[in-house]
N, C-alpha and C positions, 0 to 999 in steps of 0.2 A: 503494499500500499503506500508505503514512504517512497519508494520507485517511481509508483505512478505520480504521485504528488509532485513530484522535483520535477519529473517530466513534463507536466501540464503547466509548471510553474516555469521551466525554461523556454516552453512554447510561447508563452504569453509574452515574456522577455525579448524573445525573438521578434516576436509580432512587432513591439514597440520599437524596437531597436530599427527594424525594417523601415519603419515609418519615419525615423529620424533622419537615418542615413540616407533615404531618397529624398529627405525634404519637403515630404508632403504637407507635415506640420510640425509645429515648434510646439515643443512639450517641455514646462519646467517640472522640475523635482515634485512640488506640492501637487500639480495635476496629475502626474504620473501615479503619486500615491492616491489620490482619490479615485482614478480610474480603477486602481487594482481594488480598493476596497468595495469599489462598486460591483466589479465582477465576482466578488465574493460574496455580495448580498445576492446576486442573480443565481450563483450557484447554490445558495442556501435556500433559496425559494425553489430551485428546481429540486432539491431534497424534499422538501416539503411536500410538493405534487405526487413526488414519486411515492413519498410513505404511505398517503392517501390513497394513492391507487392500488397500491400493495394490499393495503388492508381491505379495501374495497374487495378485492381478486379472492383473498381468502375467505371473506363473508360471504361472497357469491358462490364459491366452492362447495360451503356446508350447505346452501340453500338448494343449488341446482346440481350438485354432485358434478361441476366440471369449472373449470375456471375459464372464465370468458376473455382475460386478458392471455396473450400469446407472448407478448412481451413489450419491454416498456425501452424506450431510447432516448437519451437527453444530449444537448448539446448548447454551446455557449457561443454567440456570435464572434468572430475573430475580429480584431481592434480595425484590419483594414475593410471589413463589411460594413463596421457602423459608421466609419468615417465616409465611405462612398454613399452608403444610404442615406448619411443626413447633407451630403452635397447635393445628391438628388432633390432633396426639398428644400434645398437653401436653407438650411438649419446649422448653427454654431457646433463646432467639435468639443463640447465641453460635458461637464459630469451631467449637470442639470437638464442639458438639453436632450442629452440619452434618455433620461428617465422620463422627460415630459412627452418627446415626439415618437421614441420607438417602443413597440410594443413585443418584438419576436428576439430580443438579444437572448432572453433565455426560452428556449424550447424544449418539451416535452413530446415524444412521438408514443402514442400507444396505439400496439398492433392487436386488434382481438379475432377470434375465430368468425364471427358471422355479423352481418349487419344490424341486427336487433341487439347484438351485445355491444355494439357502438353508444347506440342511444342508452341502453342499460347503465352503461359505466357512466356517460356524460352525466344523464340525471341524477345519478346517485350523486358524483362529485359535487354538481351546482346546488344540490340541497342543502350541503354543508353550510352552516351560517358564517364560517369564516371565509368562504368562498364568494368573491363579487364577480360577477360576469361584466365585461365591460362590451365585448362583442362576439357575435357567433355568426359563422358562415357555413351553410349548410351545401356542400359540394357534392354530397351523394344524392339528395332530393333533386338539385341544381348543378350537374357535372359541368365543369369548364369545357369550353367547345374542343380543346384539345381531347377531352375523356378523363381528363384527372378527377377523381372521385375523394373526397376526403370531408370529416367534419372538424372544422377550425374554433377554438375558444380562446378568446383570450381573456385571463382572469387577473384578478389580484389577490395575491394570498400574503398574509403576515407573516414575518420573519421575527424571531423575538431574540434580541441581542441583550448585552450584559445591562446596559442601560436605557433600551428603547425599543419599541417595536415599529417596525417599516413595513409597508405594504409593496411589495413587488410585483410586477407585471410578467405572466408569463403565457406564451404562445402553447396551446395544447392542439395536437393533430390528431384524431382518432380514425382508423380506418382498418379496413380487415385486411388478411393476409394476400389475398388478390389484389386488393388496392395498392397495397404497397409495393407487391412485387412488379404492377404493372409501373407504377411513379418508379421505381429504383430503373428498371430497364429504358424507360422512356427518358430519363434524364442522360444516362449513359449514349443512347442513340442519337438524343436531339444534339446536344454539346459536346459529342467526337471532336476532337481537334483535328485540323486540316481535312476535314469533310464536310460537302456542301448536303443540306438537310433539304429535302424537297417537297413540292406539296403533295406528291403521289406517296411520299413516306408518312408525311402527317395524316394523311386520309387513313393509311393502312394503320398507324397507331391508333387512331381513333375507333377502328374496327376492332383492334384488339381489345380497348377499353370497354367496349360493348359486350366482348366476348368474356372480358373479366367478370363485368357486372351479370352477365347470363350464368356464370359458375357459382356465385355468389348466390343468385337466388334459386338455382337448384341445390346447392348444398343445404341452404335453409330448408327449403322445402324437405327435404331427406331428414334433417334434424328433427322437425316438426313431426315426420312420421312415425321416428323412433319414439319419440316423447310421447305420443299416443298410445 
């Protein structure tokens, strides 16, 4: 665990050094310290969400004799991505600006077995009185034009520090195994370096998304028959 922590710390330091060396942004020592503190707060918020999800998964396993959550993944945006996103919306690169303007610095991805599990887990999480829903986008009911499907939630969750409580934003993406497989492969294909992505390829990916959705429907129907 210590080795993993040191590796993450070195990666964050390398990100900051990269920005300074490329003269993308001038960062003073106090700003670096505040940014590092903020990333720790976001990491704590991720831990809070992950714990809540794991508790729900255990409870559901007792109620339904199975785990609706297949896996949980998390990530923190890199400093270059944060800077780039703020530049796009013409906002300053400061700690207060990051907290105010960005909602996806901390991200948690929840992979569920079936579509109904996505809503089961999301509803149970949002019912908790310390979770504040800021935004919800349902790309399962209303897929993106390229075929992308997922349920996106922006929430605020409290983290308890030694002398204060802070509300931190976390983006939660909930999707099925089939949805996640399609999204991962779509990203590899669409953003492959030194390759041209054509309209025909986009249409084929959209058809693959429809096949993925049909797989979810048929697997869900089989599950319902087994339960009956």
